[in-house]
C-alpha positions in Angstrom: -2.5 -18.4 26.0 -5.5 -16.1 25.6 -7.3 -15.7 22.3 -5.8 -12.3 21.9 -2.3 -13.6 22.6 -2.6 -16.0 19.7 -4.6 -13.7 17.4 -1.8 -13.3 14.9 -1.4 -17.0 14.6 -5.1 -17.8 14.2 -7.0 -14.6 13.4 -10.7 -14.5 13.0 -12.0 -15.0 9.4 -14.1 -12.2 7.9 -17.9 -12.7 7.9 -18.9 -11.5 4.4 -22.5 -11.4 5.4 -21.8 -8.6 7.9 -20.5 -6.2 5.3 -23.1 -4.5 3.1 -22.6 -4.5 -0.7 -21.7 -1.4 -2.7 -25.3 -1.3 -4.0 -26.4 -0.3 -0.5 -24.2 2.8 -0.1 -25.8 4.2 3.1 -25.4 0.8 4.9 -21.8 0.4 3.5 -20.8 3.9 4.7 -22.3 3.2 8.2 -20.5 -0.1 8.4 -17.2 1.5 7.4 -17.6 4.4 9.9 -18.4 1.9 12.6 -15.8 -0.8 11.9 -13.1 1.2 10.2 -12.8 -1.1 7.3 -14.8 -3.0 4.7 -14.3 -5.9 2.3 -15.7 -5.7 -1.2 -15.8 -9.0 -3.1 -15.0 -9.0 -6.8 -15.1 -5.3 -7.1 -12.6 -5.3 -10.0 -12.5 -7.2 -13.3 -10.3 -10.3 -13.2 -8.8 -9.3 -16.6 -7.6 -6.0 -15.2 -6.0 -7.7 -12.2 -4.4 -10.3 -14.3 -3.0 -7.7 -16.8 -1.3 -5.8 -13.9 0.0 -9.1 -12.4 1.5 -10.2 -15.7 3.1 -6.8 -16.3 4.9 -7.3 -13.0 6.0 -10.8 -13.9 7.3 -9.8 -17.3 8.9 -6.5 -16.5 9.8 -6.1 -12.9 10.4 -9.5 -11.3 13.3 -10.4 -13.7 14.9 -7.0 -13.4 17.7 -7.8 -11.0 19.7 -4.6 -11.5 17.0 -2.0 -11.7 16.3 0.3 -8.8 12.8 0.8 -7.2 11.9 2.9 -4.2 11.2 0.5 -1.3 8.6 0.8 1.5 10.9 -0.7 4.2 13.9 1.7 3.7 12.4 4.6 1.8 15.4 4.4 -0.5 16.0 3.2 -4.1 17.2 -0.4 -4.0 17.5 -3.4 -6.3 15.2 -6.4 -6.0 15.9 -8.7 -3.1 14.5 -12.2 -3.7 13.2 -14.8 -1.3 14.4 -18.4 -1.4 11.6 -19.1 -3.8 12.4 -16.2 -6.2 9.7 -13.8 -5.0 10.4 -10.0 -4.6 10.7 -9.6 -0.9 10.3 -5.8 -0.4 7.4 -3.9 -1.9 7.7 -1.1 -4.4 6.5 2.3 -3.3 4.8 4.9 -5.5 4.4 3.3 -8.9 3.6 6.7 -10.4 7.2 7.9 -9.9 8.7 5.0 -11.9 10.4 6.6 -14.9 12.0 5.3 -18.1 10.8 2.9 -20.6 11.4 -0.6 -19.1 8.5 -0.7 -16.7 5.8 1.2 -18.6 3.3 -1.6 -18.7 3.7 -2.4 -15.0 3.3 1.3 -14.0 0.3 1.9 -16.3 -1.5 -1.3 -15.6 -1.0 -0.9 -11.8 -2.2 2.7 -11.8 -5.2 1.8 -14.0 -6.2 -0.9 -11.5 -5.9 1.5 -8.5 -7.9 4.2 -10.3 -10.4 1.8 -11.9 -13.9 3.5 -12.4 -15.3 1.1 -9.7 -12.7 2.3 -7.2 -13.0 6.0 -8.2 -16.8 5.8 -7.8 -16.6 4.1 -4.5 -14.2 6.7 -3.1 -16.4 9.5 -4.4 -19.4 7.9 -2.6 -17.6 7.4 0.7 -16.1 10.9 0.7 -19.1 12.6 -0.8 -16.8 14.3 -3.3 -14.0 13.4 -5.8 -10.8 12.0 -4.4 -7.1 12.0 -5.2 -4.7 9.1 -5.0 -1.7 10.2 -3.0 0.4 7.1 -2.4 0.7 3.6 -4.0 2.5 0.3 -3.4 3.0 -3.1 -4.9 3.6 -6.4 -3.0 4.9 -9.7 -4.3 6.4 -11.6 -1.3 5.6 -10.7 2.3 7.9 -8.5 4.3 5.6 -9.0 7.4 4.5 -5.4 7.8 4.3 -4.4 11.5 1.0 -3.3 13.0 0.5 0.4 12.3 -1.9 3.2 11.5 -1.4 5.0 8.2 -2.4 8.2 9.9 0.7 8.2 12.0 2.8 8.6 8.8 0.5 10.7 6.5 -3.2 11.6 6.3 -5.5 14.3 5.0 -5.4 17.5 7.0 -8.7 16.3 8.7 -7.3 13.4 10.7 -8.7 10.0 9.7 -10.2 11.0 6.4 -7.7 9.2 4.3 -8.8 5.8 3.0 -6.5 2.9 2.1 -7.4 0.5 -0.7 -5.8 -3.0 -1.0 -6.4 -4.9 -4.2 -5.8 -8.6 -4.6 -4.2 -9.1 -8.0 -4.4 -12.8 -7.6 -6.0 -15.4 -5.3 -4.0 -14.9 -2.1 -3.2 -18.2 -0.4 -4.1 -18.1 3.4 -0.4 -19.0 4.2 1.1 -16.2 2.2 1.1 -13.6 4.9 -2.5 -12.2 4.8 -3.4 -8.6 5.2 -5.2 -8.1 8.6 -7.2 -5.3 10.2 -8.3 -4.6 13.7 -12.0 -3.6 13.5 -13.0 -0.6 15.7 -9.4 0.4 16.4 -9.9 3.7 14.6 -12.0 4.8 17.6 -9.3 3.9 20.1 -7.3 6.7 21.7 -3.6 5.9 21.6 -1.5 8.4 23.6 2.2 8.9 23.4 2.7 7.9 19.8 6.5 8.0 19.0 8.4 7.8 15.8 6.2 5.3 13.8 9.4 3.7 12.5 10.8 3.2 16.0 11.0 0.1 18.2 8.7 1.6 20.9 5.9 2.4 18.4 6.1 -1.2 17.0 5.9 -2.7 20.5 3.0 -0.5 21.4 1.0 -1.5 18.2 1.9 -5.1 18.6 0.7 -5.1 22.2 -2.6 -3.4 21.1 -3.2 -6.1 18.4 -2.4 -9.0 20.7 -3.8 -7.8 24.0 -6.0 -4.9 23.3 -9.8 -4.5 23.4 -10.4 -5.2 19.7 -10.4 -8.4 17.6 -8.2 -9.1 14.6 -9.6 -10.1 11.2 -7.6 -11.5 8.2 -9.9 -12.0 5.3 -9.1 -14.6 2.7 -8.8 -12.5 -0.5 -9.4 -13.7 -4.0 -8.4 -11.9 -7.3 -10.5 -8.7 -7.7 -11.4 -8.5 -4.0 -10.7 -5.2 -2.2 -10.2 -4.1 1.4 -10.9 -0.5 2.4 -9.7 0.9 5.8 -9.5 4.2 7.6 -6.2 6.0 8.2 -6.7 5.4 11.9 -7.4 1.7 11.7 -4.6 -0.6 12.9 -3.5 -3.1 10.3 -0.5 -5.1 9.0 0.3 -8.4 7.5 0.5 -11.8 9.1 3.8 -13.8 9.2 4.3 -16.0 6.2 3.4 -19.6 7.0 4.5 -21.0 3.6 7.1 -19.0 1.6 6.3 -20.7 -1.6 3.2 -18.5 -2.0 3.0 -14.9 -3.1 0.6 -12.1 -2.1 0.6 -10.0 -5.3 -1.4 -7.0 -4.6 -1.6 -3.2 -5.1 -2.3 -0.6 -2.4 -3.4 3.0 -2.8 -4.3 5.8 -0.4 -7.0 8.3 -1.2 -7.8 11.7 0.3 -10.9 13.9 -0.5 -10.3 16.5 -3.2 -11.0 19.3 -0.7 -8.4 18.0 1.8 -4.6 18.7 1.4 -2.2 15.8 2.1 -0.4 16.0 5.4 2.9 14.1 5.8 4.3 13.7 9.3 7.7 12.4 8.4 8.5 14.8 5.6 7.8 18.4 4.8 8.3 18.0 1.1 5.3 19.5 -0.8 3.1 17.3 -3.0 1.7 19.6 -5.6 2.5 17.8 -8.8 0.0 15.4 -10.2 -0.7 13.2 -13.2 -4.1 11.8 -14.1 -5.2 8.2 -14.8 -8.8 7.4 -15.4 -9.6 11.0 -14.4 -8.1 10.5 -11.0 -5.3 12.9 -9.9 -2.2 10.9 -8.6 0.4 12.7 -6.6 4.0 12.6 -7.7 6.6 12.5 -5.0 9.8 12.6 -7.1 11.3 15.5 -9.0 10.0 14.4 -12.4 9.1 17.8 -13.8 12.7 19.0 -14.4 15.2 17.7 -16.9 17.5 16.5 -14.1 14.6 14.6 -12.4 13.6 12.9 -15.7 17.2 11.8 -16.4 17.6 10.4 -12.9 14.3 8.4 -13.2 15.4 7.1 -16.6 18.8 6.1 -15.2 17.3 4.1 -12.3 15.2 2.0 -14.6 16.8 1.9 -18.0 20.5 2.3 -17.1 20.9 0.8 -13.6 24.6 0.0 -13.9 25.4 3.6 -14.7 23.0 4.8 -11.9 24.7 2.4 -9.5 28.2 3.7 -10.4 27.0 7.3 -9.9 25.5 6.4 -6.5 28.8 4.9 -5.4 30.8 7.8 -6.7 28.6 10.5 -5.0 28.6 8.4 -1.8 32.4 8.2 -1.9 32.5 12.0 -2.3 30.3 12.4 0.7 27.4 13.8 -1.3 25.0 11.0 -0.6 22.7 9.4 -3.2 19.1 8.4 -3.5 
């Protein structure tokens, strides 16, 4: 086997000395532009990370009947647990969670993703204020396939969106680490198909394993942050030991002057809330009475919501 064939089994560790600190902004920006990613150690206070982690443990993890929008399916589904009791599939768009039951999780998570340190870093890298347009939370590892965020959504200027991955705890190396492929944002990839399709996944997997670029999977500790370009190939390693979690929050920022462009949906994103003076895009219909009631049902009255889903599906109306 070549080194690249085994790269997802034994990826290269990140050399922290190669990445400039936040205090040297010109060097950090040059590094990010060249490599397509950056690792910032202890950017966020441990207390803020722990508060968000504890909110998940107390409110979300035990909620076996509540519905959350899932990254894997794009639908509202209940928690699926691993053999060790971890939430298998990540939650998508914390800002759209309604009702009362998960207020602390929603608030603490959004406060972490919009922390003044993150807000300032985004402003410096973009040269202008930024908006948070997409969020996620991970507990267990669904082994996310290699992909580029820009194949799903991006700013109108391709590649300008920046992803932010925050370690809410010390991530064990065997928990299915986040990996990036440095320099891949400069690679030209022709013939991109449906990014959820089998051909796309094979193409990206071949690029990671046999392409011209290396693969880096940094060991992440609580408060550490990874930034990456919308065109940088990344994913998560297979889980080597399912006893461990990878509790983390992900956000995607675009410059204030750039509209969000979504390639798999034409739905407008023109409704925002603000946390820590950062606009956060809402993707659900939470501005109407019907939308508010639906959001409350999903979290606070899941049995009733489930019954309504089954009833509408039986009538051929579908349900989200």
